[in-house]
C-alpha positions in Angstrom: 156.6 107.5 53.1 159.6 108.9 53.3 159.6 112.6 53.4 162.8 114.6 52.9 164.5 117.1 55.1 163.1 119.9 52.8 159.6 119.1 52.7 159.8 118.8 56.5 161.0 122.3 57.2 158.4 123.7 55.2 155.5 121.9 56.9 157.3 123.2 60.3 157.0 126.4 59.0 153.6 126.4 57.7 152.4 125.0 61.7 154.6 126.9 63.4 151.9 130.1 63.7 149.3 127.3 65.0 151.9 125.9 67.3 152.5 129.5 68.6 148.6 130.4 68.6 147.6 127.2 70.3 150.5 126.7 73.1 149.1 126.5 76.3 145.8 126.7 75.1 142.6 124.2 76.0 140.5 122.8 73.2 138.1 120.0 73.8 137.3 117.4 71.5 134.3 115.1 71.7 135.2 111.7 70.5 132.7 109.0 70.5 130.0 107.2 67.9 131.4 106.7 64.1 135.1 108.4 65.1 135.2 104.9 67.5 134.3 101.9 64.8 137.4 102.1 62.9 140.6 100.9 64.8 142.5 102.6 62.1 140.8 105.8 63.1 140.8 105.3 66.4 144.9 105.1 66.0 144.9 108.4 63.9 143.0 110.6 66.6 145.1 109.2 69.7 148.0 109.9 67.3 146.5 113.6 66.6 145.6 113.8 70.3 149.4 112.7 71.6 150.7 115.3 68.8 148.8 117.9 70.1 149.6 117.2 73.8 153.2 117.1 72.8 153.4 120.8 71.0 151.6 122.3 74.6 148.0 121.9 73.1 145.9 121.1 76.7 143.1 118.8 75.2 140.6 118.0 76.7 139.2 114.4 75.3 134.9 114.3 75.9 133.6 110.6 75.1 129.9 110.5 74.7 127.5 113.1 75.6 125.9 112.9 72.0 123.7 115.7 71.0 123.9 117.5 73.7 127.6 118.4 74.0 126.9 119.3 70.3 124.8 122.2 71.6 
C-alpha cells in the first residue's frame, strides 16, 4: 500500500504529541500466550516494539508471568 506524502505528514502531526509525551519514558509490555501463536502477529508486535524504541520509548518486554503480572 502506497501512502502519499500528504497522508504521511498528517499521520506524523497526529503522532507527534504522543511521541513527545512518551519520549525517554519506560513502557512495560507483557508478551506471551496467544500473542505468540501467530507468526504474523509476532512480526507485528516486534515491529511495533522496534518503532517505539526508535522514537525514544524505553521498552521492557516481559515474557510469560500469566495472571500474576496482569495483577
